[in-house]
C-alpha positions in Angstrom: 10.8 -6.8 -23.6 14.8 -6.4 -23.6 14.2 -2.7 -21.9 11.6 -4.6 -18.8 14.5 -6.9 -18.4 17.4 -3.8 -18.1 15.1 -1.8 -15.9 14.4 -4.7 -13.3 18.1 -5.4 -13.4 18.6 -2.1 -12.6 15.9 -1.8 -10.2 17.4 -4.7 -8.3 20.8 -3.1 -7.9 19.6 0.0 -6.0 17.9 -1.8 -3.8 21.0 -4.8 -3.3 23.2 -1.3 -3.4 20.6 1.2 -1.0 18.8 -1.6 1.8 18.2 1.4 4.0 15.8 3.1 0.9 12.3 2.0 -0.4 11.5 2.0 -3.4 8.0 2.9 -4.3 5.9 3.3 -7.6 3.7 5.9 -8.2 0.4 6.8 -10.6 -2.8 9.0 -10.2 -6.3 8.0 -12.0 -8.8 9.7 -12.6 -12.5 8.7 -11.4 -15.8 10.5 -12.7 -18.7 10.4 -14.7 -19.3 13.1 -17.9 -22.9 12.9 -18.8 -24.5 13.1 -22.3 -27.5 13.4 -24.1 -29.0 9.4 -24.7 -31.0 8.2 -27.3 -34.5 6.1 -26.6 -36.4 3.7 -28.5 -40.2 6.0 -29.2 -43.0 4.9 -31.0 -42.7 5.9 -34.5 -43.8 10.2 -34.7 -44.0 10.3 -31.2 -40.9 12.4 -29.8 -41.1 12.4 -25.9 -39.0 15.0 -24.0 -36.2 13.1 -21.3 -34.6 15.6 -18.9 -30.9 15.2 -18.4 -28.3 17.1 -16.3 -25.3 18.1 -18.2 -21.4 18.2 -17.1 -19.2 16.1 -15.5 -17.6 15.5 -11.7 -14.4 13.9 -11.1 -11.7 13.4 -8.5 -8.1 11.7 -8.6 -6.3 9.5 -6.8 -2.4 10.0 -6.3 -0.8 6.5 -5.1 2.5 5.0 -4.1 3.1 1.4 -3.8 5.9 -0.7 -2.8 6.4 -3.8 -4.9 8.6 -5.7 -2.2 5.8 -5.1 0.9 2.6 -4.3 -1.1 2.3 -1.1 0.5 0.3 1.0 -0.2 0.0 5.2 0.2 -2.7 7.1 -1.4 -4.6 10.3 -2.0 -7.3 11.6 -3.2 -6.6 15.1 -5.0 -9.3 17.7 -6.8 -6.2 18.0 -9.8 -3.1 16.6 -11.5 -0.4 19.3 -11.5 2.8 19.9 -10.1 1.3 21.3 -6.7 -0.9 18.8 -6.2 2.1 16.6 -6.8 3.9 18.5 -3.9 1.0 17.7 -1.6 0.7 14.5 -2.2 4.5 13.9 -1.5 4.3 16.2 1.7 1.3 14.0 3.2 3.7 10.9 2.6 6.8 12.6 3.7 4.2 12.6 6.6 3.2 9.7 6.7 7.0 7.3 6.3 8.6 10.4 8.7 12.3 8.4 9.4 12.1 6.6 6.1 14.4 7.6 2.4 12.1 6.6 -0.2 
C-alpha cells in the first residue's frame, strides 16, 4: 500500500508539473482458444470416437488508457514483441499528432 501511495504522489506531481502532457497507461492482453482432447460419459464397455480439431488461434489487444479522461486507444496485434510495440506507438502517434504523451 505504501508503494502505491508513493507512486500516486509521483504521478500527481508529474501531472501538475507538465499540464501540457497526457499520461496514458498501457497493457497487452491475449485472447484465443486452445483446444485439447476431452472426456465424455459413455455406457460401460462402449467407446465412442469423437472428432476433435487440435490447435490454437489467438490475437493480442494493445491498449492505452488515459485515467484522467477515460480515453482509450486500442489496436489488435498478432504478437507481443518489440516490433509490434513499435507499430502500436507509431499508430498512437498518428492518432494524437499534436500531443505529448
